[in-house]
C-alpha positions as CSV (number, residue, x, y, z in Angstrom):
1,M,0.0,0.0,0.0
2,A,1.3,3.4,-1.0
3,A,1.9,6.0,1.8
4,R,0.6,9.5,1.5
5,I,3.7,11.7,1.3
6,P,2.9,14.9,3.2
7,T,3.2,18.2,1.3
8,E,4.0,20.1,4.6
9,P,6.2,19.0,7.5
10,E,3.2,19.5,9.9
11,G,1.5,16.6,8.2
12,F,4.2,14.1,8.7
13,P,3.0,12.7,12.1
14,A,-0.6,12.1,10.6
15,A,0.9,10.4,7.5
16,F,3.0,8.2,9.8
17,A,-0.1,7.2,11.8
18,E,-2.0,6.5,8.6
19,A,0.9,4.3,7.3
20,W,0.9,2.5,10.7
21,A,-2.8,1.8,10.3
22,T,-2.2,-0.1,7.0
23,R,-0.3,-2.8,8.9
24,D,2.3,-2.7,6.2
25,G,5.9,-1.9,7.1
26,S,6.7,-0.9,3.5
27,A,4.0,1.9,3.8
28,I,5.9,3.3,6.8
29,A,9.3,2.9,5.0
30,A,7.9,4.8,2.0
31,L,7.8,7.9,4.2
32,F,11.6,7.7,4.6
33,A,14.4,8.5,2.2
34,E,16.1,5.5,0.7
35,D,19.2,5.8,2.9
36,A,17.3,7.0,6.1
37,D,17.8,5.6,9.5
38,F,15.4,4.9,12.4
39,V,16.2,4.3,16.1
40,N,13.4,2.6,18.0
41,V,12.5,2.9,21.7
42,T,14.9,0.1,22.7
43,G,17.8,1.6,20.7
44,L,17.7,-0.7,17.7
45,W,19.1,1.2,14.8
46,W,17.9,0.4,11.3
47,T,19.4,2.0,8.1
48,G,17.7,2.0,4.7
49,R,14.1,1.6,3.7
50,A,14.2,-2.2,3.7
51,A,15.7,-2.3,7.2
52,I,13.0,0.1,8.4
53,A,10.2,-1.8,6.7
54,A,11.0,-5.3,7.9
55,P,10.8,-4.9,11.7
56,H,7.8,-2.6,11.4
57,D,6.0,-5.2,9.2
58,L,6.7,-8.0,11.6
59,A,5.4,-5.9,14.6
60,L,2.4,-4.6,12.8
61,K,1.3,-8.1,11.8
62,S,1.9,-9.6,15.3
63,F,2.0,-7.7,18.7
64,F,1.0,-4.4,17.1
65,A,-1.7,-5.9,14.9
66,E,-4.6,-4.3,16.9
67,T,-2.9,-1.0,17.8
68,E,-4.0,2.5,17.2
69,L,-1.3,5.2,16.9
70,R,-2.7,8.7,17.7
71,P,-0.6,11.8,17.1
72,G,-0.8,14.5,19.8
73,R,1.3,17.6,20.3
74,V,3.4,18.5,17.2
75,S,6.3,20.9,16.9
76,V,8.0,21.9,13.7
77,R,11.3,23.7,13.3
78,L,12.1,24.6,9.7
79,L,15.7,24.4,8.6
80,P,15.9,26.4,5.4
81,P,15.8,25.8,2.6
82,D,14.4,22.2,2.5
83,H,14.7,20.5,5.9
84,A,12.6,20.4,9.1
85,V,12.7,18.8,12.5
86,V,9.3,17.5,13.6
87,R,8.5,16.2,17.1
88,C,5.3,14.5,17.9
89,R,3.9,12.9,21.1
90,F,2.1,9.7,20.1
91,T,-0.2,7.5,22.1
92,M,-0.5,3.9,21.2
93,T,-3.2,1.5,22.4
94,G,-3.9,-2.1,21.6
95,Q,-0.5,-3.8,21.9
96,T,-0.5,-7.4,23.1
97,T,2.0,-9.0,25.6
98,P,4.1,-12.0,24.6
99,D,1.4,-14.3,26.0
100,G,-1.4,-12.5,24.0
101,R,-2.9,-10.5,26.8
102,P,-3.8,-6.8,26.2
103,A,-1.0,-4.4,27.2
104,G,-1.6,-0.9,28.6
105,P,-1.4,2.3,26.5
106,R,2.0,3.7,25.7
107,R,3.2,7.2,25.0
108,T,6.3,8.1,22.9
109,V,7.9,11.1,21.4
110,L,9.1,10.6,17.8
111,V,11.6,13.0,16.4
112,F,11.8,13.2,12.6
113,V,14.3,15.1,10.5
114,L,12.6,15.7,7.2
115,A,13.9,16.7,3.8
116,R,11.8,17.9,0.9
117,D,11.9,15.9,-2.3
118,A,9.9,16.1,-5.5
119,E,6.9,14.3,-3.9
120,G,6.9,16.1,-0.5
121,W,8.5,15.7,2.9
122,R,10.3,12.4,3.8
123,A,12.2,11.5,6.9
124,V,16.0,11.2,6.6
125,T,16.2,10.1,10.3
126,A,13.8,9.3,13.1
127,Q,14.2,8.5,16.8
128,N,11.5,7.1,19.1
129,T,11.6,7.8,22.9
130,E,9.3,6.1,25.4
131,V,7.6,8.5,27.8
132,L,7.6,7.3,31.4
133,P,5.3,9.7,33.3
134,G,6.8,11.2,36.4
135,M,10.3,9.7,35.8
136,E,13.4,11.7,35.4
137,S,15.9,9.0,34.2
138,F,16.6,5.3,34.0
139,V,18.7,3.3,36.5
140,A,20.2,-0.1,35.8
141,D,20.2,-2.0,39.1
142,G,19.5,-5.6,38.2
143,G,17.1,-4.4,35.5
144,L,16.3,-1.2,33.7
145,R,13.7,0.9,35.4
146,G,12.5,4.5,35.5
147,I,13.4,6.6,38.5
148,D,12.7,10.1,39.7
149,Y,15.7,11.5,41.6
150,R,13.7,14.6,42.6
151,T,11.5,12.5,45.1
152,G,14.2,10.0,46.2
């Protein structure tokens, strides 16, 4: 399924959510430049459309098969003449756990660096950061967990 390439940077998060809803990793990858890279929430780093498409396709056909990805707050910083940094808070619902139970909602911030091409705006890089409400950092003490140093 073909992705809708946005004509303005502000439209990129909605186009990403629409591509997500197709359940087709290649629709997501089509929003990216051929040599783009993507860092996911756990730090996996994929380079190139095929490398971006494959793990998204697997996830969207399995543990993300029933998810809804909703864009929230969007900020855009234009970098003349043909680039932009776009940040968006996303909420995702409908994920399943490894044993098939429903998982709770998640919130992330995706940062996209976009470049304008003949069709519109495509990402040249993206990074996804998980939002842990109330947490200030992570600590590794037998496992990785969120922590708020402000409250002890």
